[in-house]
C-alpha positions as a Markdown table, in Angstrom:
| # | Residue | x | y | z |
|---|---|---|---|---|
| 1 | Unk | 110.3 | 110.8 | 95.9 |
| 2 | Unk | 111.8 | 109.3 | 99.3 |
| 3 | Unk | 114.8 | 111.4 | 99.8 |
| 4 | Unk | 112.4 | 114.4 | 99.4 |
| 5 | Unk | 110.0 | 112.8 | 102.5 |
| 6 | Unk | 107.1 | 113.0 | 100.4 |
| 7 | Unk | 105.9 | 109.6 | 101.1 |
| 8 | Unk | 102.7 | 109.5 | 99.6 |
| 9 | Unk | 104.4 | 110.8 | 96.3 |
| 10 | Unk | 106.3 | 107.7 | 96.7 |
| 11 | Unk | 103.7 | 105.7 | 97.4 |
| 12 | Unk | 102.1 | 106.6 | 93.9 |
| 13 | Unk | 105.1 | 106.3 | 92.2 |
| 14 | Unk | 106.1 | 102.9 | 93.6 |
| 15 | Unk | 102.5 | 101.3 | 93.1 |
| 16 | Unk | 102.5 | 102.7 | 89.0 |
| 17 | Unk | 105.9 | 100.7 | 88.8 |
| 18 | Unk | 104.2 | 97.2 | 91.3 |
| 19 | Unk | 101.9 | 97.2 | 88.7 |
| 20 | Unk | 103.7 | 97.8 | 85.5 |
| 21 | Unk | 106.3 | 95.1 | 86.6 |
| 22 | Unk | 103.5 | 92.9 | 87.8 |
| 23 | Unk | 105.2 | 92.7 | 91.3 |
| 24 | Unk | 102.3 | 91.3 | 93.3 |
| 25 | Unk | 101.9 | 88.3 | 90.6 |
| 26 | Unk | 105.7 | 87.7 | 90.3 |
| 27 | Unk | 105.7 | 87.3 | 94.2 |
| 28 | Unk | 103.0 | 85.0 | 94.0 |
| 29 | Unk | 104.9 | 82.8 | 91.6 |
| 30 | Unk | 108.0 | 82.6 | 93.9 |
| 31 | Unk | 106.3 | 82.0 | 97.1 |
| 32 | Unk | 104.3 | 79.0 | 95.2 |
| 33 | Unk | 108.2 | 77.7 | 94.0 |
| 34 | Unk | 109.8 | 78.0 | 97.7 |
| 35 | Unk | 108.6 | 77.1 | 101.5 |
| 36 | Unk | 109.4 | 80.2 | 102.4 |
| 37 | Unk | 110.1 | 83.8 | 100.9 |
| 38 | Unk | 111.7 | 87.0 | 103.0 |
| 39 | Unk | 112.0 | 90.7 | 101.7 |
| 40 | Unk | 114.8 | 92.4 | 103.4 |
| 41 | Unk | 115.3 | 96.1 | 103.7 |
| 42 | Unk | 117.6 | 98.7 | 105.5 |
| 43 | Unk | 114.7 | 101.1 | 106.0 |
| 44 | Unk | 114.4 | 102.0 | 109.5 |
| 45 | Unk | 111.0 | 101.8 | 110.2 |
| 46 | Unk | 108.8 | 98.9 | 108.4 |
| 47 | Unk | 106.3 | 102.2 | 107.4 |
| 48 | Unk | 108.8 | 103.7 | 105.0 |
| 49 | Unk | 109.7 | 100.3 | 103.4 |
| 50 | Unk | 109.2 | 99.7 | 99.9 |
| 51 | Unk | 109.1 | 96.3 | 100.3 |
| 52 | Unk | 106.4 | 96.5 | 103.4 |
| 53 | Unk | 104.5 | 98.0 | 100.2 |
| 54 | Unk | 104.8 | 95.4 | 97.8 |
| 55 | Unk | 104.2 | 92.6 | 100.6 |
| 56 | Unk | 101.2 | 94.8 | 102.0 |
| 57 | Unk | 99.9 | 94.6 | 98.1 |
| 58 | Unk | 100.3 | 90.9 | 98.0 |
| 59 | Unk | 98.8 | 90.2 | 101.5 |
| 60 | Unk | 95.5 | 92.4 | 100.0 |
| 61 | Unk | 95.7 | 90.8 | 96.6 |
| 62 | Unk | 95.7 | 86.9 | 98.2 |
| 63 | Unk | 93.9 | 87.8 | 101.8 |
| 64 | Unk | 96.9 | 86.6 | 103.4 |
| 65 | Unk | 98.8 | 87.9 | 106.6 |
| 66 | Unk | 102.3 | 88.8 | 106.5 |
| 67 | Unk | 104.9 | 89.2 | 109.3 |
| 68 | Unk | 107.1 | 91.8 | 109.9 |
| 69 | Unk | 110.3 | 90.7 | 111.7 |
């Protein structure tokens, strides 16, 4: 999906994968074990980064602010 530039389709599929793999609760568990957590990506823009999608879902679920380096 990302290669075809269908971002909405990609978001839909990635959202389903995040729910299936329980990625937000798993990220919450990791954050609870470490002082700081970094999600790294090589995308040119944060707006097209799957890790940014995960971070946004986490921020919404836990009402926290997530920063972008």
